[in-house]
N, C-alpha and C positions, 0 to 999 in steps of 0.2 A: 720728682722722685716717686718711686712706686708706692702703692698702697701698703699699709702695714699688714702683717700676716693676720692680725685678729679680725680682719674684715672677711676672711674666707671661712668656709664652712668647717665645722669640727671634723668632718670626714677627711678633708684634705689635710688639715693640721695634724690629725692623728695618723695619717698615712705618711710616714717619714720620707720614703723615696719621692712621693708626689710633692711633698713640701719642698724638698731639695730642688726638684725640677721647677717648681713654681718660683722659688726665690732666685734661682739662676736665670730663668727666663725674664723675670722682672728686672734683674740687674742688667741683663743684656739690653733690654728695651730702654732702660734709664740711660745707659751709656752709648746708645746706638750712634748718635752723632759724632762721638769720639772714636768710633771704630774705623779702621781702614775700609775703603770702599769694597775691596775684594772680599774681606771678611764679612761685611754686610751682605754682599751678594750670596756668598756661600751659606750663611745662616738663614737668609730669606728662602733660598731654594730648598734647603734641607727642611725648614719648617713647613713649607708647602707640601713637600713629599710626605712628611710625617702626618700632616693634617688631613691629607686626602684619604689615607687608609684605603687605597685601591680605587678611589673614585677618579673620574676624569673631569670632574667639575672644576672650572677655573674660577668660581666665585670666591673661594678661599684666597687665591692669589690676589684678586682685586681688593677684597676686604682687608687683607693684611697690608697691602701696599697703601691703601687709604689710611689705615690706622697709623702706620709708620710716618706717612706724610703729615698727618694731622698732629703728631707728637714729636716730630723731628725739629730740633732747634733751628736748623738752617731754613726750614720751610714755614715755620710759624709766622714769620713776619710778612710773608707773601700775601 
């Protein structure tokens, strides 16, 4: 399960839209292994595009893939 909101800075907690995005993203990560593979792929690709903010650097893609692999129920036992 995701980290409680009180672990995040006051700036994020006091910025209501940022808090909503944070909790929605945390919920998606928590439920990742239960999502259909097509939805996982769409969310992943969209996150990479949003995270790049115009950059062509592929390191975010690699880091995000590793994060999901390390936290994904089906891959933890490997």
